[in-house]
N, C-alpha and C positions, 0 to 999 in steps of 0.2 A: 900360148906362148909366149915368155916373157921377152920384150926389147931391150929392155933399158938394164943396167947393173944393179939400180936399186929396188927395181923388180926383181930381179933372180936372188937379191939376198933376202926378201920379203919373203918369196917362197921357199928358198930357205929354213929361214925364221920359223914360217907357218908349221912345216912339217915337225922341226924341235918341239913347237908349241902346242900342238896338236897331241903328242905323244905323252909329251907332258900333263897335258890336261885329260886325258884318257887315263893317266894311271892315276891319279890324284880322285878323278869320277869314281874309279874302281874302287879304290880304297874306301870311300864313301859308304857305297854300298857295302864293301866287305864289313865294316864298321857297324853300320845298320843292323845287318844281319847279325852279330854279335850278338848286339843288344836284346834284340828279338831273342836267340836262342838261351839269351842268359835271363830274362824275363819268364821264358817258358818253364824253365827248370825252377823253377821260386828260387834262387839263390838268390837274397838280397845285395848281398855284401859283392857276389860277381857282376850284379846287373848294374849296381853304382860305378863300379869301378868302368866298365865297358861304357857307361854313358857317360863318364866323365873324357874320357879316350877320343869318344865319338864327337863330343862339342869341342873338343880341339881341334878335330883334326878337319869339323867343318871352317872352326874359325880360322883358320891357314888358309883355306880354299878362297874364303872371303879374302883374306887379306892380298891371295897369288891371282885374283880375277879370274879365279874359275867359278864361284856364285856368287850372284848375284845377293843382296843383304839381305830381302824377303826372304828367297828361296833358301834360304840357311837358317832364314828365323821360323818358316814354316817345317821343315826336318828334323832339328833342333826340338820345337814344341811336340811334333808329334814323337818322337824318342819320349819326351819326359812324360806326354800321359800315358805311354805305354809302362813306365816305370813306375808312375802314382799309382796306377791299379795294383803295385804288391803290394 
């Protein structure tokens, strides 16, 4: 239980930040799945489009502090390897 006014505010902010971070992580998983599905279908153009969107969202997650730089690089590399196999 928070005692100080500043800690009560930090607790309120933490709730909002947690919800935002969960939404961003959820979207990243969705975008990665879309790349995998497009690659499985064999449609090269759709796969490239899905990859571009996924990479953009990953970069935005870095900027917001949701993902660390190396984690984001690893995820992007994994998607790129998947697409390069087409």
